[in-house]
C-alpha positions in Angstrom: 0.0 0.0 0.0 1.4 3.4 -0.9 2.2 6.1 1.7 -0.6 8.2 0.3 -3.2 5.4 0.6 -2.1 4.7 4.2 -2.5 8.4 5.1 -6.0 8.5 3.5 -7.1 5.8 5.9 -6.0 7.7 8.9 -7.5 10.7 10.7 -5.8 13.9 9.6 -4.1 14.3 13.0 -2.4 10.9 12.5 -1.0 11.7 9.0 2.7 10.9 8.5 3.5 14.6 8.1 3.1 15.3 11.8 5.9 12.7 12.6 8.4 14.7 10.5 11.4 16.3 12.3 10.3 19.7 13.8 12.5 21.9 11.6 11.4 20.1 8.4 7.7 20.3 9.5 8.0 23.9 10.3 9.6 24.8 7.0 7.1 22.8 5.0 4.1 24.3 6.7 5.6 27.8 6.4 6.0 27.4 2.6 2.5 26.1 2.4 1.1 29.0 4.3 3.0 31.6 2.3 1.8 29.9 -0.9 -1.8 29.9 0.4 -1.5 33.6 1.1 -0.2 34.1 -2.5 -3.2 32.2 -3.8 -5.6 34.3 -1.8 -4.0 37.5 -2.9 -4.1 36.5 -6.5 -7.7 35.5 -6.1 -8.7 39.1 -5.2 -8.0 40.2 -8.8 -9.7 39.0 -11.9 -8.8 37.9 -15.3 -10.1 40.8 -17.4 -8.9 40.0 -20.9 -10.5 37.3 -22.9 -7.1 36.8 -24.6 -5.7 35.8 -21.2 -8.4 33.0 -21.0 -7.4 31.8 -24.5 -3.7 31.7 -23.5 -4.6 29.9 -20.3 -6.6 27.3 -22.2 -3.8 26.7 -24.7 -1.2 26.4 -21.9 -3.4 24.0 -20.0 -3.9 21.9 -23.1 -0.2 21.8 -23.9 0.7 20.9 -20.3 -1.9 18.1 -20.3 -0.6 16.6 -23.6 3.0 16.9 -22.4 2.0 15.2 -19.1 0.3 12.3 -20.9 3.2 12.0 -23.3 5.8 11.9 -20.5 3.9 9.6 -18.1 5.7 6.4 -18.9 9.1 8.2 -19.0 8.5 9.9 -15.7 7.4 6.7 -14.0 10.6 5.0 -15.1 12.7 8.0 -14.1 11.2 8.2 -10.6 12.4 4.7 -9.8 15.9 6.1 -9.4 16.9 7.7 -6.1 18.4 10.7 -7.7 17.1 14.2 -7.2 14.1 14.3 -9.6 14.0 17.0 -12.4 11.3 17.2 -15.1 10.3 19.7 -17.7 6.9 20.8 -16.4 8.3 24.2 -15.3 8.5 25.0 -19.1 4.8 25.6 -19.0 4.6 27.1 -15.6 7.2 29.8 -16.4 5.4 30.6 -19.6 2.2 31.0 -17.7 3.8 33.2 -15.1 5.0 35.6 -17.8 2.0 35.5 -20.2 -0.9 35.5 -17.7 -2.1 37.8 -14.9 -1.1 36.4 -11.5 -4.7 35.1 -10.9 -4.7 33.0 -14.0 -1.0 31.9 -13.5 -1.8 30.6 -10.0 -4.9 28.8 -11.2 -2.8 27.3 -14.0 -0.3 26.0 -11.4 -3.0 24.4 -9.3 -4.7 22.7 -12.2 -1.5 21.5 -13.8 -0.1 20.2 -10.5 -3.3 18.3 -9.8 -3.3 16.7 -13.2 0.4 15.9 -13.0 0.1 14.2 -9.7 -2.9 12.2 -10.7 -1.5 11.0 -14.0 2.2 10.4 -13.2 2.1 8.7 -9.8 1.0 9.2 -6.2 2.9 10.5 -3.2 2.1 11.5 0.4 -0.4 14.4 0.6 2.1 16.7 2.4 4.6 16.2 -0.5 1.9 17.0 -3.0 0.9 20.2 -1.2 4.5 21.3 -0.7 5.4 20.7 -4.3 2.4 22.7 -5.4 3.2 25.5 -2.9 6.8 25.7 -4.3 5.4 26.0 -7.8 3.0 28.8 -6.7 5.8 30.7 -5.1 8.0 30.2 -8.1 5.4 31.4 -10.5 4.8 34.5 -8.3 8.5 35.3 -8.3 8.7 34.8 -12.1 5.6 36.9 -12.7 6.9 39.9 -10.7 10.5 39.5 -12.0 9.3 39.6 -15.6 7.1 42.7 -15.1 9.6 44.5 -12.9 12.7 43.9 -15.0 11.0 44.7 -18.2 9.6 48.0 -17.0 12.8 48.9 -15.1 14.9 48.6 -18.2 12.5 50.3 -20.5 11.9 53.2 -18.2 15.5 53.6 -17.1 16.2 56.0 -19.9 19.2 53.9 -21.0 18.0 53.6 -24.5 16.9 49.9 -24.0 14.2 49.0 -26.6 11.0 47.4 -25.4 11.7 44.0 -27.1 15.1 43.8 -25.5 13.6 44.8 -22.1 10.9 42.1 -22.5 13.5 39.5 -23.4 15.5 40.4 -20.3 12.4 40.1 -18.2 11.6 36.6 -19.7 15.1 35.4 -18.8 15.0 36.8 -15.3 11.6 35.2 -14.8 12.9 31.8 -15.8 15.9 32.2 -13.5 13.7 33.4 -10.6 11.4 30.4 -10.9 14.2 27.8 -11.1 16.1 29.5 -8.2 13.0 29.4 -6.0 12.4 25.7 -6.8 16.1 24.7 -6.2 16.4 26.6 -2.9 13.1 25.7 -1.3 13.2 22.0 -2.4 16.9 21.8 -1.4 16.2 23.2 2.1 13.3 20.7 2.6 15.4 17.7 1.5 18.2 18.8 3.8 15.9 19.2 6.8 14.1 15.9 6.1 17.4 14.0 5.5 20.1 15.7 7.6 22.7 13.2 6.4 22.2 14.1 2.8 25.0 16.1 1.0 24.6 19.5 -0.6 24.6 17.8 -3.9 21.8 15.4 -2.9 19.7 18.3 -1.8 20.4 21.1 -4.3 21.7 19.0 -7.2 24.9 19.1 -9.1 26.0 19.9 -12.7 23.8 17.2 -14.2 20.7 18.5 -12.4 21.6 22.2 -13.2 22.0 21.3 -16.8 18.4 20.0 -16.8 17.3 23.3 -15.1 19.2 25.3 -17.8 17.5 23.3 -20.6 14.1 23.8 -18.9 14.7 27.6 -18.5 15.8 27.9 -22.1 12.7 26.0 -23.4 10.5 28.2 -21.2 12.0 31.3 -22.7 11.4 30.0 -26.3 7.8 29.0 -25.5 7.1 32.3 -24.0 8.5 34.3 -26.9 6.6 32.1 -29.4 3.3 32.6 -27.4 3.8 36.4 -27.5 3.6 36.2 -31.3 0.7 33.8 -31.3 -0.6 31.4 -28.6 -1.0 28.7 -31.3 2.7 28.6 -31.8 3.0 27.1 -28.3 1.7 23.8 -29.7 4.9 23.4 -31.6 6.8 23.1 -28.3 5.0 19.9 -27.3 7.2 17.5 -29.5 10.3 19.4 -28.3 9.5 18.9 -24.6 8.6 15.3 -25.2 11.8 14.6 -27.0 13.8 16.4 -24.3 11.9 14.3 -21.7 13.1 11.1 -23.4 16.6 12.5 -23.6 16.6 12.7 -19.8 15.5 9.1 -19.6 18.4 8.2 -21.9 20.9 9.8 -19.7 19.5 7.9 -16.7 19.6 4.6 -18.5 23.2 5.3 -19.5 24.0 5.8 -15.8 22.3 2.6 -14.9 24.1 0.6 -17.5 27.5 1.9 -16.3 26.8 1.7 -12.5 26.7 -1.2 -10.2 23.3 -1.1 -8.7 24.2 -2.5 -5.3 27.1 -0.2 -4.6 26.5 2.7 -6.9 30.1 2.7 -8.1 31.2 2.0 -11.7 30.7 -1.6 -12.9 33.8 -3.3 -14.2 33.3 -2.9 -18.0 32.7 0.9 -17.6 35.5 1.2 -15.0 37.9 -0.6 -17.4 37.0 1.6 -20.3 37.5 4.8 -18.3 40.8 3.6 -16.8 42.1 2.6 -20.2 41.6 6.1 -21.4 43.0 7.5 -18.2 46.2 5.3 -18.5 46.8 6.7 -22.0 46.7 10.3 -20.7 48.9 9.4 -17.8 51.4 7.7 -20.2 51.4 10.7 -22.5 52.2 13.0 -19.6 54.8 10.6 -18.2 53.0 10.6 -14.8 52.4 7.8 -12.3 49.2 5.9 -11.6 48.2 3.2 -9.0 45.7 0.4 -9.1 44.2 -0.9 -5.8 42.5 -4.3 -5.7 40.3 -4.6 -2.6 38.6 -7.7 -1.3 36.3 -8.1 1.7 37.7 -10.6 4.1 35.5 -13.6 5.0 32.6 -12.3 3.1 30.9 -15.7 2.8 30.9 -15.9 6.6 29.1 -12.5 6.8 26.4 -13.8 4.4 26.1 -17.1 6.2 25.9 -15.6 9.7 23.8 -12.5 9.1 22.1 -13.0 5.7 22.6 -11.6 2.2 20.9 -8.3 3.0 23.6 -7.6 5.6 26.1 -8.7 3.0 24.7 -6.1 0.6 25.1 -3.5 3.3 28.7 -4.5 3.8 29.3 -4.0 0.0 27.7 -0.6 0.2 29.7 0.4 3.3 33.0 -0.6 1.6 32.0 1.3 -1.5 31.1 4.4 0.5 34.4 4.3 2.4 36.3 4.1 -0.8 34.5 7.0 -2.4 34.8 9.2 0.8 38.5 8.6 1.1 39.5 9.1 -2.6 39.6 12.2 -4.8 37.1 13.2 -7.4 39.5 12.3 -10.1 40.0 8.7 -8.8 37.8 6.0 -10.3 36.2 3.4 -8.0 34.6 0.3 -9.5 33.2 -3.1 -8.4 35.2 -5.9 -10.0 32.6 -8.5 -9.0 31.4 -10.3 -5.9 33.1 -8.7 -2.9 36.1 -7.3 -4.9 36.6 -3.7 -5.8 39.2 -1.8 -7.9 40.4 1.8 -7.7 42.4 3.8 -10.2 44.5 6.6 -8.6 46.0 8.9 -11.3 49.1 11.0 -10.7 49.9 9.0 -7.5 53.1 7.3 -6.7 53.6 4.1 -4.7 54.1 5.8 -1.4 51.0 8.0 -1.6 48.9 5.1 -3.0 50.0 2.9 -0.1 48.9 5.6 2.4 45.5 5.9 0.6 45.1 2.1 0.7 45.9 2.0 4.4 43.4 4.8 5.2 40.6 2.9 3.4 41.5 -0.4 5.1 41.7 1.2 8.6 38.5 3.2 8.1 36.6 0.0 7.2 38.1 -2.0 10.0 37.3 0.6 12.6 33.7 1.3 11.5 31.2 -1.5 12.3 28.0 -2.0 10.5 25.1 -1.5 13.0 22.5 -4.2 12.2 19.0 -4.4 13.7 18.2 -8.0 14.7 14.5 -8.7 14.7 13.2 -11.1 17.3 11.5 -11.3 20.7 14.2 -9.1 22.1 15.0 -6.7 19.2 18.5 -5.4 19.4 21.2 -3.7 17.4 24.5 -5.6 16.9 27.8 -4.5 15.4 29.1 -6.4 12.5 32.9 -5.9 12.0 34.4 -6.3 8.5 37.9 -6.0 7.2 39.5 -5.8 3.7 42.7 -6.9 2.1 44.3 -4.7 -0.5 46.7 -5.3 -3.3 48.6 -2.4 -4.9 50.3 -2.1 -8.3 51.8 1.1 -9.8 52.5 2.4 -13.3 55.1 2.4 -14.7 57.2 0.7 -11.9 55.4 -2.7 -11.8 53.3 -2.7 -15.0 52.9 -0.9 -18.2 49.4 -2.0 -19.3 46.1 -2.1 -17.4 46.0 -5.9 -17.7 49.5 -6.2 -16.2 48.6 -3.8 -13.4 45.4 -5.7 -12.6 47.1 -9.0 -12.6 49.9 -7.8 -10.3 47.5 -6.0 -7.9 45.4 -9.2 -7.9 48.5 -11.3 -6.9 49.4 -8.7 -4.2 45.8 -9.0 -2.9 46.0 -12.7 -2.6 49.4 -12.4 -0.9 47.7 -10.1 1.6 44.9 -12.6 2.2 47.4 -15.6 2.5 49.5 -13.6 5.0 46.7 -13.1 7.4 44.2 -10.6 5.8 43.4 -7.1 6.8 46.6 -5.6 5.3 48.0 -4.0 2.2 50.6 -5.7 0.0 52.5 -3.9 -2.8 53.2 -5.8 -6.0 56.7 -4.4 -5.9 57.3 -6.5 -2.8 56.1 -9.7 -4.3 59.5 -10.9 -5.6 61.1 -10.3 -2.2 58.3 -12.0 -0.4 58.3 -15.0 -2.7 62.1 -15.5 -2.3 61.7 -15.4 1.5 58.8 -17.8 1.7 60.5 -21.2 1.8 59.2 -24.3 0.2 57.0 -25.2 3.1 54.4 -22.5 2.7 52.5 -23.9 -0.2 49.3 -21.9 0.3 51.1 -18.6 0.0 53.1 -19.9 -3.0 49.8 -20.8 -4.7 48.4 -17.3 -3.9 51.4 -15.6 -5.4 51.3 -17.6 -8.6 47.6 -17.9 -9.0 
């Protein structure tokens, strides 16, 4: 049963919204109240021009057709945990500029209701908050358009009216998108305090979608000023752009390991091959780390595969947190991971490997055990690491992977929870003695 359906069966004072953290609840209610005040203020005026009603009807029709055309795409895109961006603001920004505030607010409410009904359900408080943010964004865009246009035109700086209007359109789009990003970002941060700034406010990929949305909104608005019928031509453009967003998401899913959210090995290998070519051309160094979770089968056997999956994610998060943005982390398969460290020598790579190993060893997984006496237990995991460096121990990626793999198995054979360098393998092998067959097999696997 969905969260919305559960809330509908409860009395209003038992809705899930009242269990939200106090700061998040206060912020969400404040946005809702301000938006409601905006709606009431707008309702005091009237739509006086019949042309406004015609424009409103055209925008509503276009938004409805766009919603229907994007329903399947948006349902598929919402399955990802990423910050969700769509192209519905294209129509809202156009309405904010082209319509009186009363009609623009009415447009937001009708479009939001249709959008939520047709593309999926969510908790009522989320629906109201999203609509409230759109209302405030439209109000900001409406006043920004009028104010900027008139200010430039009346400033006596020789700005022609078409130029002033164009500047107003751009400022309106920026105002709407900025309002949406800030208010939604604050809400996400308050609801999920552990989320990063990028999780809440988005990053370059999300901002690129916002830029595309703002650009389309400006084009649609300019076309509608010439003739409302021209807005119909924007429908196939928005639908195509919507599918382009899905394509980008599918590409990310194809190249990402779903359990750990790091690169899968084929994609990791392709990226590192290109990286190694650049490193070689610049005559720089690069290191490869091969990392394996110790006794992973025992973790699955004792605690179950769900805990095993959490262990995989914990290791992946530790590696991402302790490496640079230019480093490439990937899952080799099973419980094994690989990391490419460009422009890093053996000494620094060893220090990075040790930081990762130590962090994982010192950070237990806290697991809730269900039963008559529910309790939380700590599950300790460790990793073994093999290290190979370019160009000292290998000149190709295959050589580096093989040597790092041999170093990894040497680390496991020597007792686990340690880092072994491929450069030390020859010395280690010569000092083994004939009696240690297990370590000899590990070295020459």
